[in-house]
C-alpha distance (Angstrom), angle and dihedral (degrees) to the residues before:
residue distance angle dihedral
X1 . . .
X2 3.78 . .
X3 3.78 122.2 .
X4 3.80 117.7 -160.0
X5 3.78 126.5 -170.8
X6 3.79 105.5 -129.7
X7 3.82 112.7 -126.3
X8 3.82 95.2 9.2
X9 3.79 115.5 138.5
X10 3.84 109.6 -143.0
X11 3.82 90.5 -149.9
X12 3.81 87.9 72.1
X13 3.81 88.3 68.5
X14 3.81 93.6 60.8
X15 3.81 93.0 85.3
X16 3.82 90.6 53.8
X17 3.79 99.9 47.4
X18 3.81 93.9 97.4
X19 3.82 92.3 44.1
X20 3.81 92.7 58.1
X21 3.81 96.2 41.9
X22 3.82 91.5 109.8
X23 3.83 88.3 66.7
X24 3.81 94.4 51.1
X25 3.82 110.1 121.0
X26 3.80 100.6 165.7
X27 3.80 140.6 16.7
X28 3.80 114.2 -171.2
X29 3.81 131.6 -179.3
X30 3.78 113.0 -147.1
X31 3.79 122.6 -176.2
X32 3.78 104.2 -150.8
X33 3.79 118.1 -158.7
X34 3.78 118.8 -162.9
X35 3.79 119.6 -167.8
X36 3.78 130.7 167.8
X37 3.78 92.3 -131.8
X38 3.82 101.4 42.8
X39 3.80 104.3 25.0
X40 3.80 117.2 -146.9
X41 3.77 124.4 -0.9
X42 3.78 125.8 173.5
X43 3.78 128.7 -153.3
X44 3.79 110.2 -152.9
X45 3.82 126.4 161.1
X46 3.83 90.3 -7.5
X47 3.82 92.0 -56.6
X48 3.81 125.8 114.2
X49 3.80 118.8 -139.9
X50 3.79 129.4 -171.3
X51 3.81 108.2 -141.8
X52 3.79 116.8 -139.7
X53 3.76 120.5 -175.6
X54 3.77 131.3 -157.1
X55 3.78 104.8 -155.6
X56 3.76 117.3 -144.8
X57 3.78 108.2 -152.3
X58 3.80 90.2 -159.1
X59 3.80 93.6 90.2
X60 3.74 108.3 151.0
X61 3.77 140.2 -177.9
X62 3.79 117.3 -129.9
X63 3.79 129.4 -170.8
X64 3.79 117.0 -124.3
X65 3.81 121.7 171.1
X66 3.82 94.0 -28.3
X67 3.81 91.9 -46.0
X68 3.77 129.1 112.1
X69 3.80 112.5 -132.0
X70 3.78 122.9 -166.3
X71 3.81 113.0 -146.3
X72 3.81 113.2 -152.9
X73 3.81 115.8 -171.1
X74 3.82 95.4 179.3
X75 3.81 111.6 137.7
X76 3.79 124.8 -146.9
X77 3.78 128.6 -153.6
X78 3.79 121.1 -160.6
X79 3.81 110.4 -151.6
X80 3.79 118.3 -167.0
X81 3.82 111.1 -115.1
X82 3.79 121.4 -149.4
X83 3.78 102.4 -170.3
X84 3.74 142.0 75.3
X85 3.77 125.0 -73.3
X86 3.80 120.5 -92.9
X87 3.82 117.8 -93.0
X88 3.82 97.5 -127.2
X89 3.78 113.6 43.7
X90 3.79 145.7 131.4
X91 3.80 116.0 -124.6
X92 3.77 120.4 -151.3
X93 3.82 121.9 -178.1
X94 3.78 108.5 -151.9
X95 3.77 131.5 179.9
X96 3.80 118.1 -148.7
X97 3.81 117.0 -155.6
X98 3.81 114.3 -164.4
X99 3.79 120.3 -161.7
X100 3.81 127.9 -171.7
X101 3.77 134.4 174.6
X102 3.81 89.4 -135.9
X103 3.80 135.7 -5.4
X104 3.82 94.3 -105.6
X105 3.80 94.1 52.0
X106 3.81 119.1 122.0
X107 3.81 89.9 -152.8
X108 3.77 124.8 74.7
X109 3.77 135.9 169.9
X110 3.81 114.0 -129.9
X111 3.79 120.3 -160.6
X112 3.81 116.2 -172.9
X113 3.81 113.3 -156.4
X114 3.75 142.4 176.8
X115 3.79 118.6 -141.9
X116 3.79 117.2 -130.0
X117 3.78 105.2 -179.6
X118 3.77 116.4 -148.9
X119 3.82 127.2 -132.1
X120 3.82 91.3 -81.3
X121 3.84 89.2 54.2
X122 3.80 91.3 -113.1
X123 3.77 118.0 149.4
X124 3.79 116.2 -99.4
X125 3.79 109.1 -176.1
X126 3.82 115.4 -161.0
X127 3.83 115.6 -163.7
X128 3.82 112.0 -131.2
X129 3.80 100.5 165.9
X130 3.78 135.1 21.7
X131 3.78 130.3 -176.5
X132 3.78 143.1 141.8
X133 3.77 122.0 -113.3
X134 3.79 120.3 -151.6
X135 3.80 116.7 -163.7
X136 3.79 98.3 -149.8
X137 3.80 133.8 74.0
X138 3.79 93.4 -135.1
X139 3.77 114.7 65.0
X140 3.78 118.7 -173.2
X141 3.80 113.4 -175.0
X142 3.80 89.1 -165.4
X143 3.80 94.9 57.2
X144 3.81 108.8 117.2
X145 3.82 97.5 -134.3
X146 3.79 93.2 45.1
X147 3.81 91.2 51.0
X148 3.81 92.8 48.4
X149 3.79 94.8 50.0
X150 3.78 95.0 39.6
X151 3.81 92.6 49.9
X152 3.81 91.9 47.0
X153 3.81 91.7 52.2
X154 3.80 91.2 43.6
X155 3.79 90.5 54.0
X156 3.83 88.9 64.7
X157 3.79 93.9 55.9
X158 3.82 97.2 72.8
């Protein structure tokens, strides 16, 4: 389940990326290929995956500490593709930064970035999407551990 903060601009997180580095558990490069005919495909670790989504129309907005949170229960399946790439496509190279309070946590903060290297060829990651991912079907905003972890991750967003 994805949790989005309604009306939050991911660019605001850029200034805090170095401050939260100690919580970084994963940094993944995904080459995303969009084509009219085949939809979304992802190249990751030299494998090509066709992404299929099962939309859950029960998206809802919940209030949490004066914030509106959008809960998205859409599931995605990545099917291995053994074929060539489409002829007409748009390629997007995206970096996914995953942050967790601890390794056993069911909650993680995902920041999707593009990399615009500067003249010295140094990485310059620009956040373009930001959301939380909760690895359980049942989300209870009043659960003590969820609140602690969620509030700790939220504190790094401002």
